[in-house]
PDB file with SEQRES, HELIX, SHEET and CRYST1 records, atoms N, CA, C and O in Angstrom:
SEQRES   1 A   78  MET PRO GLN THR GLN GLN PRO ALA HIS GLN SER SER PRO          
SEQRES   2 A   78  SER THR ARG ASP ILE ALA TYR CYS MET ASP ALA LEU ILE          
SEQRES   3 A   78  PRO GLY PHE TYR ALA TRP TRP GLY ASN SER VAL VAL ARG          
SEQRES   4 A   78  LEU GLY GLY CYS LYS ALA GLU PRO SER TYR PRO GLY THR          
SEQRES   5 A   78  ILE HIS ASP SER TRP GLY ILE ALA ILE VAL LEU PRO GLY          
SEQRES   6 A   78  TYR GLN ILE PHE THR THR TYR GLN GLY CYS TYR ASP PRO          
HELIX    1 AA1 PRO A   13  ALA A   24  1                                  12    
SHEET    1 AA1 4 SER A  36  GLY A  41  0                                        
SHEET    2 AA1 4 GLY A  28  TRP A  33 -1                                        
SHEET    3 AA1 4 TRP A  57  LEU A  63 -1                                        
SHEET    4 AA1 4 GLN A  67  THR A  70 -1                                        
CRYST1    1.000    1.000    1.000  90.00  90.00  90.00 P 1           1          
ATOM      1  N   MET A   1     136.157 181.558  -3.496  1.00  0.00           N  
ATOM      2  CA  MET A   1     135.320 182.523  -4.343  1.00  0.00           C  
ATOM      3  C   MET A   1     133.932 182.087  -4.394  1.00  0.00           C  
ATOM      4  O   MET A   1     133.645 180.976  -4.840  1.00  0.00           O  
ATOM      5  N   PRO A   2     132.945 183.003  -3.908  1.00  0.00           N  
ATOM      6  CA  PRO A   2     131.491 182.668  -3.844  1.00  0.00           C  
ATOM      7  C   PRO A   2     130.956 182.464  -5.196  1.00  0.00           C  
ATOM      8  O   PRO A   2     131.286 183.197  -6.129  1.00  0.00           O  
ATOM      9  N   GLN A   3     130.133 181.478  -5.324  1.00  0.00           N  
ATOM     10  CA  GLN A   3     129.469 181.351  -6.576  1.00  0.00           C  
ATOM     11  C   GLN A   3     128.016 181.804  -6.591  1.00  0.00           C  
ATOM     12  O   GLN A   3     127.281 181.635  -5.619  1.00  0.00           O  
ATOM     13  N   THR A   4     127.626 182.380  -7.713  1.00  0.00           N  
ATOM     14  CA  THR A   4     126.283 182.843  -7.797  1.00  0.00           C  
ATOM     15  C   THR A   4     125.366 181.834  -8.553  1.00  0.00           C  
ATOM     16  O   THR A   4     125.790 181.114  -9.457  1.00  0.00           O  
ATOM     17  N   GLN A   5     124.174 181.838  -8.146  1.00  0.00           N  
ATOM     18  CA  GLN A   5     123.166 181.003  -8.878  1.00  0.00           C  
ATOM     19  C   GLN A   5     122.745 181.545 -10.265  1.00  0.00           C  
ATOM     20  O   GLN A   5     122.372 182.713 -10.378  1.00  0.00           O  
ATOM     21  N   GLN A   6     122.795 180.818 -11.177  1.00  0.00           N  
ATOM     22  CA  GLN A   6     122.429 181.254 -12.491  1.00  0.00           C  
ATOM     23  C   GLN A   6     121.005 180.745 -12.890  1.00  0.00           C  
ATOM     24  O   GLN A   6     120.737 179.563 -12.676  1.00  0.00           O  
ATOM     25  N   PRO A   7     120.134 181.523 -13.425  1.00  0.00           N  
ATOM     26  CA  PRO A   7     118.911 181.011 -13.837  1.00  0.00           C  
ATOM     27  C   PRO A   7     118.982 179.878 -14.813  1.00  0.00           C  
ATOM     28  O   PRO A   7     119.999 179.660 -15.471  1.00  0.00           O  
ATOM     29  N   ALA A   8     117.830 179.119 -14.905  1.00  0.00           N  
ATOM     30  CA  ALA A   8     117.863 177.965 -15.762  1.00  0.00           C  
ATOM     31  C   ALA A   8     117.998 178.440 -17.278  1.00  0.00           C  
ATOM     32  O   ALA A   8     118.476 177.674 -18.115  1.00  0.00           O  
ATOM     33  N   HIS A   9     117.606 179.598 -17.578  1.00  0.00           N  
ATOM     34  CA  HIS A   9     117.913 180.135 -19.089  1.00  0.00           C  
ATOM     35  C   HIS A   9     118.004 181.631 -18.880  1.00  0.00           C  
ATOM     36  O   HIS A   9     117.546 182.184 -17.879  1.00  0.00           O  
ATOM     37  N   GLN A  10     118.644 182.290 -19.913  1.00  0.00           N  
ATOM     38  CA  GLN A  10     118.567 183.791 -20.062  1.00  0.00           C  
ATOM     39  C   GLN A  10     117.163 184.302 -20.202  1.00  0.00           C  
ATOM     40  O   GLN A  10     116.482 183.847 -21.122  1.00  0.00           O  
ATOM     41  N   SER A  11     116.657 185.199 -19.391  1.00  0.00           N  
ATOM     42  CA  SER A  11     115.419 185.774 -19.501  1.00  0.00           C  
ATOM     43  C   SER A  11     115.395 186.668 -20.797  1.00  0.00           C  
ATOM     44  O   SER A  11     116.347 187.395 -21.081  1.00  0.00           O  
ATOM     45  N   SER A  12     114.362 186.587 -21.499  1.00  0.00           N  
ATOM     46  CA  SER A  12     114.097 187.508 -22.631  1.00  0.00           C  
ATOM     47  C   SER A  12     112.821 188.378 -22.269  1.00  0.00           C  
ATOM     48  O   SER A  12     112.025 188.062 -21.384  1.00  0.00           O  
ATOM     49  N   PRO A  13     112.719 189.537 -23.077  1.00  0.00           N  
ATOM     50  CA  PRO A  13     111.532 190.379 -22.848  1.00  0.00           C  
ATOM     51  C   PRO A  13     110.224 189.622 -23.056  1.00  0.00           C  
ATOM     52  O   PRO A  13     109.198 189.994 -22.486  1.00  0.00           O  
ATOM     53  N   SER A  14     110.248 188.618 -23.824  1.00  0.00           N  
ATOM     54  CA  SER A  14     108.839 187.757 -24.087  1.00  0.00           C  
ATOM     55  C   SER A  14     108.563 186.903 -22.818  1.00  0.00           C  
ATOM     56  O   SER A  14     107.437 186.831 -22.327  1.00  0.00           O  
ATOM     57  N   THR A  15     109.652 186.257 -22.310  1.00  0.00           N  
ATOM     58  CA  THR A  15     109.444 185.483 -21.163  1.00  0.00           C  
ATOM     59  C   THR A  15     109.025 186.322 -19.894  1.00  0.00           C  
ATOM     60  O   THR A  15     108.296 185.870 -19.011  1.00  0.00           O  
ATOM     61  N   ARG A  16     109.583 187.640 -19.898  1.00  0.00           N  
ATOM     62  CA  ARG A  16     109.272 188.496 -18.813  1.00  0.00           C  
ATOM     63  C   ARG A  16     107.806 188.938 -18.950  1.00  0.00           C  
ATOM     64  O   ARG A  16     107.145 189.168 -17.937  1.00  0.00           O  
ATOM     65  N   ASP A  17     107.300 189.058 -20.140  1.00  0.00           N  
ATOM     66  CA  ASP A  17     105.966 189.398 -20.438  1.00  0.00           C  
ATOM     67  C   ASP A  17     105.061 188.300 -19.921  1.00  0.00           C  
ATOM     68  O   ASP A  17     104.059 188.626 -19.286  1.00  0.00           O  
ATOM     69  N   ILE A  18     105.311 187.133 -20.124  1.00  0.00           N  
ATOM     70  CA  ILE A  18     104.639 185.899 -19.690  1.00  0.00           C  
ATOM     71  C   ILE A  18     104.648 185.872 -18.142  1.00  0.00           C  
ATOM     72  O   ILE A  18     103.605 185.614 -17.541  1.00  0.00           O  
ATOM     73  N   ALA A  19     105.724 186.114 -17.528  1.00  0.00           N  
ATOM     74  CA  ALA A  19     105.848 186.041 -16.024  1.00  0.00           C  
ATOM     75  C   ALA A  19     104.898 187.109 -15.551  1.00  0.00           C  
ATOM     76  O   ALA A  19     104.150 186.831 -14.614  1.00  0.00           O  
ATOM     77  N   TYR A  20     104.852 188.328 -16.116  1.00  0.00           N  
ATOM     78  CA  TYR A  20     104.087 189.389 -15.583  1.00  0.00           C  
ATOM     79  C   TYR A  20     102.604 188.999 -15.722  1.00  0.00           C  
ATOM     80  O   TYR A  20     101.837 189.200 -14.780  1.00  0.00           O  
ATOM     81  N   CYS A  21     102.170 188.429 -16.910  1.00  0.00           N  
ATOM     82  CA  CYS A  21     100.771 188.009 -17.226  1.00  0.00           C  
ATOM     83  C   CYS A  21     100.314 186.894 -16.166  1.00  0.00           C  
ATOM     84  O   CYS A  21      99.210 186.925 -15.622  1.00  0.00           O  
ATOM     85  N   MET A  22     101.233 185.953 -15.942  1.00  0.00           N  
ATOM     86  CA  MET A  22     100.784 184.943 -15.007  1.00  0.00           C  
ATOM     87  C   MET A  22     100.772 185.473 -13.612  1.00  0.00           C  
ATOM     88  O   MET A  22      99.935 185.045 -12.818  1.00  0.00           O  
ATOM     89  N   ASP A  23     101.653 186.383 -13.257  1.00  0.00           N  
ATOM     90  CA  ASP A  23     101.718 186.971 -11.860  1.00  0.00           C  
ATOM     91  C   ASP A  23     100.432 187.808 -11.644  1.00  0.00           C  
ATOM     92  O   ASP A  23      99.807 187.761 -10.585  1.00  0.00           O  
ATOM     93  N   ALA A  24     100.072 188.567 -12.688  1.00  0.00           N  
ATOM     94  CA  ALA A  24      98.935 189.457 -12.571  1.00  0.00           C  
ATOM     95  C   ALA A  24      97.575 188.747 -12.905  1.00  0.00           C  
ATOM     96  O   ALA A  24      96.514 189.367 -12.826  1.00  0.00           O  
ATOM     97  N   LEU A  25      97.638 187.418 -13.283  1.00  0.00           N  
ATOM     98  CA  LEU A  25      96.448 186.620 -13.713  1.00  0.00           C  
ATOM     99  C   LEU A  25      95.639 187.231 -14.847  1.00  0.00           C  
ATOM    100  O   LEU A  25      94.411 187.295 -14.800  1.00  0.00           O  
ATOM    101  N   ILE A  26      96.407 187.703 -15.924  1.00  0.00           N  
ATOM    102  CA  ILE A  26      95.808 188.358 -17.120  1.00  0.00           C  
ATOM    103  C   ILE A  26      95.374 187.151 -17.991  1.00  0.00           C  
ATOM    104  O   ILE A  26      96.215 186.319 -18.331  1.00  0.00           O  
ATOM    105  N   PRO A  27      94.141 187.048 -18.340  1.00  0.00           N  
ATOM    106  CA  PRO A  27      93.801 185.944 -19.109  1.00  0.00           C  
ATOM    107  C   PRO A  27      94.544 185.654 -20.465  1.00  0.00           C  
ATOM    108  O   PRO A  27      94.820 186.613 -21.185  1.00  0.00           O  
ATOM    109  N   GLY A  28      94.865 184.445 -20.827  1.00  0.00           N  
ATOM    110  CA  GLY A  28      95.583 184.142 -21.979  1.00  0.00           C  
ATOM    111  C   GLY A  28      96.151 182.741 -21.984  1.00  0.00           C  
ATOM    112  O   GLY A  28      96.051 182.010 -20.999  1.00  0.00           O  
ATOM    113  N   PHE A  29      96.759 182.371 -23.124  1.00  0.00           N  
ATOM    114  CA  PHE A  29      97.422 181.068 -23.238  1.00  0.00           C  
ATOM    115  C   PHE A  29      98.887 181.356 -23.426  1.00  0.00           C  
ATOM    116  O   PHE A  29      99.226 182.151 -24.302  1.00  0.00           O  
ATOM    117  N   TYR A  30      99.779 180.762 -22.659  1.00  0.00           N  
ATOM    118  CA  TYR A  30     101.209 181.088 -22.757  1.00  0.00           C  
ATOM    119  C   TYR A  30     101.986 179.758 -22.774  1.00  0.00           C  
ATOM    120  O   TYR A  30     101.739 178.827 -22.008  1.00  0.00           O  
ATOM    121  N   ALA A  31     102.933 179.752 -23.703  1.00  0.00           N  
ATOM    122  CA  ALA A  31     103.772 178.489 -23.745  1.00  0.00           C  
ATOM    123  C   ALA A  31     105.223 179.140 -24.094  1.00  0.00           C  
ATOM    124  O   ALA A  31     105.354 180.111 -24.840  1.00  0.00           O  
ATOM    125  N   TRP A  32     106.220 178.510 -23.488  1.00  0.00           N  
ATOM    126  CA  TRP A  32     107.639 178.854 -23.634  1.00  0.00           C  
ATOM    127  C   TRP A  32     108.505 177.715 -23.629  1.00  0.00           C  
ATOM    128  O   TRP A  32     108.271 176.752 -22.898  1.00  0.00           O  
ATOM    129  N   TRP A  33     109.607 177.770 -24.488  1.00  0.00           N  
ATOM    130  CA  TRP A  33     110.637 176.780 -24.447  1.00  0.00           C  
ATOM    131  C   TRP A  33     111.887 177.613 -24.890  1.00  0.00           C  
ATOM    132  O   TRP A  33     111.945 178.149 -25.997  1.00  0.00           O  
ATOM    133  N   GLY A  34     112.839 177.682 -23.996  1.00  0.00           N  
ATOM    134  CA  GLY A  34     113.938 178.525 -24.251  1.00  0.00           C  
ATOM    135  C   GLY A  34     113.446 180.007 -24.338  1.00  0.00           C  
ATOM    136  O   GLY A  34     112.628 180.455 -23.534  1.00  0.00           O  
ATOM    137  N   ASN A  35     113.987 180.743 -25.353  1.00  0.00           N  
ATOM    138  CA  ASN A  35     113.501 182.032 -25.560  1.00  0.00           C  
ATOM    139  C   ASN A  35     112.384 182.140 -26.640  1.00  0.00           C  
ATOM    140  O   ASN A  35     112.012 183.222 -27.095  1.00  0.00           O  
ATOM    141  N   SER A  36     111.886 180.948 -27.007  1.00  0.00           N  
ATOM    142  CA  SER A  36     110.748 181.009 -28.026  1.00  0.00           C  
ATOM    143  C   SER A  36     109.377 180.974 -27.223  1.00  0.00           C  
ATOM    144  O   SER A  36     109.183 180.110 -26.366  1.00  0.00           O  
ATOM    145  N   VAL A  37     108.594 181.779 -27.479  1.00  0.00           N  
ATOM    146  CA  VAL A  37     107.177 181.878 -26.869  1.00  0.00           C  
ATOM    147  C   VAL A  37     105.976 181.930 -27.824  1.00  0.00           C  
ATOM    148  O   VAL A  37     106.026 182.382 -28.967  1.00  0.00           O  
ATOM    149  N   VAL A  38     104.967 181.452 -27.266  1.00  0.00           N  
ATOM    150  CA  VAL A  38     103.509 181.582 -27.867  1.00  0.00           C  
ATOM    151  C   VAL A  38     102.754 182.337 -26.839  1.00  0.00           C  
ATOM    152  O   VAL A  38     102.758 181.963 -25.666  1.00  0.00           O  
ATOM    153  N   ARG A  39     102.138 183.336 -27.217  1.00  0.00           N  
ATOM    154  CA  ARG A  39     101.353 184.079 -26.313  1.00  0.00           C  
ATOM    155  C   ARG A  39     100.064 184.524 -26.970  1.00  0.00           C  
ATOM    156  O   ARG A  39     100.091 185.353 -27.880  1.00  0.00           O  
ATOM    157  N   LEU A  40      98.967 184.004 -26.543  1.00  0.00           N  
ATOM    158  CA  LEU A  40      97.732 184.373 -27.093  1.00  0.00           C  
ATOM    159  C   LEU A  40      96.928 185.030 -25.953  1.00  0.00           C  
ATOM    160  O   LEU A  40      96.496 184.335 -25.034  1.00  0.00           O  
ATOM    161  N   GLY A  41      96.718 186.399 -26.004  1.00  0.00           N  
ATOM    162  CA  GLY A  41      96.199 187.093 -25.009  1.00  0.00           C  
ATOM    163  C   GLY A  41      97.285 187.854 -24.049  1.00  0.00           C  
ATOM    164  O   GLY A  41      98.456 187.931 -24.419  1.00  0.00           O  
ATOM    165  N   GLY A  42      96.929 188.319 -23.017  1.00  0.00           N  
ATOM    166  CA  GLY A  42      97.969 188.771 -22.178  1.00  0.00           C  
ATOM    167  C   GLY A  42      98.389 190.245 -22.599  1.00  0.00           C  
ATOM    168  O   GLY A  42      97.660 190.848 -23.386  1.00  0.00           O  
ATOM    169  N   CYS A  43      99.501 190.825 -22.118  1.00  0.00           N  
ATOM    170  CA  CYS A  43      99.917 192.094 -22.481  1.00  0.00           C  
ATOM    171  C   CYS A  43     101.491 192.124 -22.230  1.00  0.00           C  
ATOM    172  O   CYS A  43     102.137 191.148 -21.848  1.00  0.00           O  
ATOM    173  N   LYS A  44     101.984 193.323 -22.487  1.00  0.00           N  
ATOM    174  CA  LYS A  44     103.382 193.592 -22.170  1.00  0.00           C  
ATOM    175  C   LYS A  44     103.701 193.919 -20.691  1.00  0.00           C  
ATOM    176  O   LYS A  44     102.903 194.598 -20.046  1.00  0.00           O  
ATOM    177  N   ALA A  45     104.726 193.504 -20.193  1.00  0.00           N  
ATOM    178  CA  ALA A  45     105.007 193.809 -18.751  1.00  0.00           C  
ATOM    179  C   ALA A  45     105.215 195.320 -18.523  1.00  0.00           C  
ATOM    180  O   ALA A  45     105.615 196.066 -19.416  1.00  0.00           O  
ATOM    181  N   GLU A  46     104.933 195.705 -17.337  1.00  0.00           N  
ATOM    182  CA  GLU A  46     105.137 197.062 -17.107  1.00  0.00           C  
ATOM    183  C   GLU A  46     106.600 197.324 -17.006  1.00  0.00           C  
ATOM    184  O   GLU A  46     107.309 196.441 -16.522  1.00  0.00           O  
ATOM    185  N   PRO A  47     107.126 198.441 -17.411  1.00  0.00           N  
ATOM    186  CA  PRO A  47     108.611 198.661 -17.303  1.00  0.00           C  
ATOM    187  C   PRO A  47     109.286 198.375 -16.049  1.00  0.00           C  
ATOM    188  O   PRO A  47     110.426 197.912 -16.102  1.00  0.00           O  
ATOM    189  N   SER A  48     108.747 198.584 -14.959  1.00  0.00           N  
ATOM    190  CA  SER A  48     109.342 198.424 -13.664  1.00  0.00           C  
ATOM    191  C   SER A  48     109.112 197.036 -13.183  1.00  0.00           C  
ATOM    192  O   SER A  48     109.547 196.788 -12.058  1.00  0.00           O  
ATOM    193  N   TYR A  49     108.523 196.114 -13.814  1.00  0.00           N  
ATOM    194  CA  TYR A  49     108.393 194.762 -13.347  1.00  0.00           C  
ATOM    195  C   TYR A  49     109.700 194.050 -13.416  1.00  0.00           C  
ATOM    196  O   TYR A  49     110.355 194.023 -14.458  1.00  0.00           O  
ATOM    197  N   PRO A  50     110.079 193.481 -12.328  1.00  0.00           N  
ATOM    198  CA  PRO A  50     111.433 192.778 -12.234  1.00  0.00           C  
ATOM    199  C   PRO A  50     111.314 191.281 -12.526  1.00  0.00           C  
ATOM    200  O   PRO A  50     112.334 190.627 -12.747  1.00  0.00           O  
ATOM    201  N   GLY A  51     110.168 190.750 -12.534  1.00  0.00           N  
ATOM    202  CA  GLY A  51     109.930 189.245 -12.472  1.00  0.00           C  
ATOM    203  C   GLY A  51     110.491 188.537 -13.780  1.00  0.00           C  
ATOM    204  O   GLY A  51     110.723 189.157 -14.819  1.00  0.00           O  
ATOM    205  N   THR A  52     110.670 187.256 -13.627  1.00  0.00           N  
ATOM    206  CA  THR A  52     111.005 186.374 -14.841  1.00  0.00           C  
ATOM    207  C   THR A  52     110.647 184.948 -14.525  1.00  0.00           C  
ATOM    208  O   THR A  52     110.270 184.639 -13.395  1.00  0.00           O  
ATOM    209  N   ILE A  53     110.751 184.101 -15.468  1.00  0.00           N  
ATOM    210  CA  ILE A  53     110.454 182.750 -15.380  1.00  0.00           C  
ATOM    211  C   ILE A  53     111.846 181.992 -15.355  1.00  0.00           C  
ATOM    212  O   ILE A  53     112.787 182.251 -16.106  1.00  0.00           O  
ATOM    213  N   HIS A  54     111.828 180.998 -14.357  1.00  0.00           N  
ATOM    214  CA  HIS A  54     113.136 180.337 -14.077  1.00  0.00           C  
ATOM    215  C   HIS A  54     113.190 179.000 -14.716  1.00  0.00           C  
ATOM    216  O   HIS A  54     114.165 178.283 -14.493  1.00  0.00           O  
ATOM    217  N   ASP A  55     112.282 178.621 -15.451  1.00  0.00           N  
ATOM    218  CA  ASP A  55     112.159 177.265 -16.182  1.00  0.00           C  
ATOM    219  C   ASP A  55     112.485 177.423 -17.587  1.00  0.00           C  
ATOM    220  O   ASP A  55     112.147 178.440 -18.191  1.00  0.00           O  
ATOM    221  N   SER A  56     113.133 176.461 -18.154  1.00  0.00           N  
ATOM    222  CA  SER A  56     113.365 176.637 -19.677  1.00  0.00           C  
ATOM    223  C   SER A  56     112.201 176.237 -20.599  1.00  0.00           C  
ATOM    224  O   SER A  56     112.243 176.463 -21.808  1.00  0.00           O  
ATOM    225  N   TRP A  57     111.124 175.614 -19.975  1.00  0.00           N  
ATOM    226  CA  TRP A  57     109.843 175.423 -20.852  1.00  0.00           C  
ATOM    227  C   TRP A  57     108.690 175.438 -19.910  1.00  0.00           C  
ATOM    228  O   TRP A  57     108.821 175.371 -18.688  1.00  0.00           O  
ATOM    229  N   GLY A  58     107.566 175.529 -20.533  1.00  0.00           N  
ATOM    230  CA  GLY A  58     106.244 175.398 -19.618  1.00  0.00           C  
ATOM    231  C   GLY A  58     105.056 175.878 -20.525  1.00  0.00           C  
ATOM    232  O   GLY A  58     105.195 176.355 -21.652  1.00  0.00           O  
ATOM    233  N   ILE A  59     103.866 175.681 -19.868  1.00  0.00           N  
ATOM    234  CA  ILE A  59     102.572 176.063 -20.490  1.00  0.00           C  
ATOM    235  C   ILE A  59     101.813 176.551 -19.375  1.00  0.00           C  
ATOM    236  O   ILE A  59     101.920 176.064 -18.250  1.00  0.00           O  
ATOM    237  N   ALA A  60     100.964 177.607 -19.693  1.00  0.00           N  
ATOM    238  CA  ALA A  60     100.025 178.112 -18.755  1.00  0.00           C  
ATOM    239  C   ALA A  60      98.733 178.663 -19.470  1.00  0.00           C  
ATOM    240  O   ALA A  60      98.782 179.283 -20.533  1.00  0.00           O  
ATOM    241  N   ILE A  61      97.679 178.403 -18.847  1.00  0.00           N  
ATOM    242  CA  ILE A  61      96.397 179.029 -19.314  1.00  0.00           C  
ATOM    243  C   ILE A  61      95.832 179.788 -18.078  1.00  0.00           C  
ATOM    244  O   ILE A  61      95.704 179.245 -16.981  1.00  0.00           O  
ATOM    245  N   VAL A  62      95.525 180.992 -18.315  1.00  0.00           N  
ATOM    246  CA  VAL A  62      94.911 181.893 -17.351  1.00  0.00           C  
ATOM    247  C   VAL A  62      93.576 182.229 -17.808  1.00  0.00           C  
ATOM    248  O   VAL A  62      93.433 182.835 -18.870  1.00  0.00           O  
ATOM    249  N   LEU A  63      92.467 181.842 -17.006  1.00  0.00           N  
ATOM    250  CA  LEU A  63      91.047 182.060 -17.500  1.00  0.00           C  
ATOM    251  C   LEU A  63      90.545 183.196 -16.716  1.00  0.00           C  
ATOM    252  O   LEU A  63      91.039 183.516 -15.635  1.00  0.00           O  
ATOM    253  N   PRO A  64      89.453 183.867 -17.329  1.00  0.00           N  
ATOM    254  CA  PRO A  64      88.730 184.815 -16.586  1.00  0.00           C  
ATOM    255  C   PRO A  64      88.319 184.269 -15.195  1.00  0.00           C  
ATOM    256  O   PRO A  64      88.143 183.062 -15.029  1.00  0.00           O  
ATOM    257  N   GLY A  65      88.180 185.113 -14.263  1.00  0.00           N  
ATOM    258  CA  GLY A  65      87.794 184.709 -12.978  1.00  0.00           C  
ATOM    259  C   GLY A  65      88.993 184.314 -12.125  1.00  0.00           C  
ATOM    260  O   GLY A  65      88.808 183.661 -11.097  1.00  0.00           O  
ATOM    261  N   TYR A  66      90.240 184.689 -12.515  1.00  0.00           N  
ATOM    262  CA  TYR A  66      91.470 184.419 -11.820  1.00  0.00           C  
ATOM    263  C   TYR A  66      91.674 182.987 -11.623  1.00  0.00           C  
ATOM    264  O   TYR A  66      92.159 182.611 -10.556  1.00  0.00           O  
ATOM    265  N   GLN A  67      91.372 182.175 -12.497  1.00  0.00           N  
ATOM    266  CA  GLN A  67      91.881 180.639 -12.547  1.00  0.00           C  
ATOM    267  C   GLN A  67      93.120 180.589 -13.345  1.00  0.00           C  
ATOM    268  O   GLN A  67      93.221 181.185 -14.417  1.00  0.00           O  
ATOM    269  N   ILE A  68      94.115 179.838 -12.796  1.00  0.00           N  
ATOM    270  CA  ILE A  68      95.297 179.540 -13.619  1.00  0.00           C  
ATOM    271  C   ILE A  68      95.619 178.127 -13.495  1.00  0.00           C  
ATOM    272  O   ILE A  68      95.488 177.527 -12.428  1.00  0.00           O  
ATOM    273  N   PHE A  69      96.070 177.544 -14.647  1.00  0.00           N  
ATOM    274  CA  PHE A  69      96.532 176.190 -14.751  1.00  0.00           C  
ATOM    275  C   PHE A  69      97.861 176.337 -15.470  1.00  0.00           C  
ATOM    276  O   PHE A  69      97.965 176.872 -16.573  1.00  0.00           O  
ATOM    277  N   THR A  70      98.874 175.825 -14.772  1.00  0.00           N  
ATOM    278  CA  THR A  70     100.178 175.893 -15.382  1.00  0.00           C  
ATOM    279  C   THR A  70     101.182 174.768 -14.939  1.00  0.00           C  
ATOM    280  O   THR A  70     101.012 174.180 -13.871  1.00  0.00           O  
ATOM    281  N   THR A  71     102.195 174.490 -15.748  1.00  0.00           N  
ATOM    282  CA  THR A  71     103.153 173.625 -15.469  1.00  0.00           C  
ATOM    283  C   THR A  71     104.218 174.297 -14.672  1.00  0.00           C  
ATOM    284  O   THR A  71     105.106 173.588 -14.198  1.00  0.00           O  
ATOM    285  N   TYR A  72     104.231 175.582 -14.471  1.00  0.00           N  
ATOM    286  CA  TYR A  72     105.254 176.347 -13.829  1.00  0.00           C  
ATOM    287  C   TYR A  72     105.028 176.331 -12.368  1.00  0.00           C  
ATOM    288  O   TYR A  72     103.924 176.715 -11.980  1.00  0.00           O  
ATOM    289  N   GLN A  73     106.035 175.889 -11.367  1.00  0.00           N  
ATOM    290  CA  GLN A  73     105.723 175.971 -10.025  1.00  0.00           C  
ATOM    291  C   GLN A  73     106.642 176.848  -9.341  1.00  0.00           C  
ATOM    292  O   GLN A  73     106.596 176.917  -8.113  1.00  0.00           O  
ATOM    293  N   GLY A  74     107.499 177.548 -10.030  1.00  0.00           N  
ATOM    294  CA  GLY A  74     108.466 178.397  -9.384  1.00  0.00           C  
ATOM    295  C   GLY A  74     107.929 179.744  -9.000  1.00  0.00           C  
ATOM    296  O   GLY A  74     106.717 179.955  -9.050  1.00  0.00           O  
ATOM    297  N   CYS A  75     108.825 180.710  -8.602  1.00  0.00           N  
ATOM    298  CA  CYS A  75     108.412 182.040  -8.312  1.00  0.00           C  
ATOM    299  C   CYS A  75     108.938 182.966  -9.528  1.00  0.00           C  
ATOM    300  O   CYS A  75     109.722 182.591 -10.399  1.00  0.00           O  
ATOM    301  N   TYR A  76     108.372 184.213  -9.423  1.00  0.00           N  
ATOM    302  CA  TYR A  76     108.716 185.139 -10.587  1.00  0.00           C  
ATOM    303  C   TYR A  76     109.844 186.137 -10.114  1.00  0.00           C  
ATOM    304  O   TYR A  76     110.247 187.049 -10.835  1.00  0.00           O  
ATOM    305  N   ASP A  77     110.284 185.909  -8.939  1.00  0.00           N  
ATOM    306  CA  ASP A  77     111.277 186.831  -8.413  1.00  0.00           C  
ATOM    307  C   ASP A  77     112.572 186.802  -9.340  1.00  0.00           C  
ATOM    308  O   ASP A  77     112.919 185.750  -9.877  1.00  0.00           O  
ATOM    309  N   PRO A  78     113.283 188.004  -9.513  1.00  0.00           N  
ATOM    310  CA  PRO A  78     114.522 187.959 -10.337  1.00  0.00           C  
ATOM    311  C   PRO A  78     115.572 187.107  -9.682  1.00  0.00           C  
ATOM    312  O   PRO A  78     116.668 186.954 -10.222  1.00  0.00           O  
TER     313      PRO A  78                                                      
END                                                                             
């Protein structure tokens, strides 16, 4: 029986919003651990955005001018 790969944690709408903001380089401060998040700045993800974060924790700062500093090194693909 084939096994499917499970994400590191279940995605929530809040972590999906953070993935969108980091992917689109929208300025803000983002932190997540499990399904708990702190988001200063940013915006909600577009309804059609399929991305997610595959780590159970992390911190990111996106500055104006498209500079990003983050502990997250994964991809945003579902």
